[in-house]
C-alpha positions in Angstrom: 0.0 0.0 0.0 1.3 3.4 -1.0 0.8 5.7 2.1 2.2 8.8 0.4 -0.7 9.0 -2.1 1.9 9.5 -4.8 2.6 7.2 -7.8 5.4 4.8 -6.9 6.0 3.9 -10.5 5.3 5.8 -13.8 1.7 5.0 -15.0 0.5 3.9 -11.5 -3.0 5.1 -10.7 -4.0 5.8 -7.1 -7.3 6.9 -5.6 -7.4 10.7 -5.0 -4.8 11.6 -7.7 -5.9 13.3 -10.9 -6.4 11.0 -13.8 -4.3 11.6 -17.0 -6.1 13.3 -19.9 -7.8 10.6 -21.9 -10.7 10.0 -24.3 -12.9 7.0 -23.5 -16.1 5.6 -25.0 -19.5 5.9 -23.4 -22.0 3.0 -23.2 -23.0 3.7 -26.8 -19.5 3.8 -28.1 -19.2 7.5 -28.6 -15.9 9.2 -27.6 -15.9 11.5 -24.6 -13.0 13.3 -22.9 -12.6 12.9 -19.2 -12.0 16.6 -18.8 -15.6 17.2 -20.2 -17.0 14.8 -17.7 -15.1 16.4 -14.8 -16.9 19.7 -15.5 -20.1 18.0 -14.3 -18.6 16.7 -11.1 -16.4 13.9 -9.7 -15.8 10.8 -12.0 -15.7 7.2 -11.1 -13.9 5.0 -13.7 -14.7 1.3 -13.7 -12.5 -1.1 -15.7 -14.1 -4.4 -16.7 -12.1 -7.2 -18.1 -13.6 -8.8 -21.2 -13.0 -12.5 -21.1 -14.5 -13.4 -24.5 
C-alpha cells in the first residue's frame, strides 16, 4: 500500500490523484473526454475485463 498518495512507478493510478487526460467511449461507443465529464462533477472509472 502506498501511504504517500503518490505514484510509486510511472503509470500507476491511485485513488485521489488526478487522472491523466484521456478519451474514453461511453456506453453507446461515442468518444468522450474525461475533462468534459469532470466539469459536471467527480468521476468514477470502472474497468471491466472482457473474457471473450
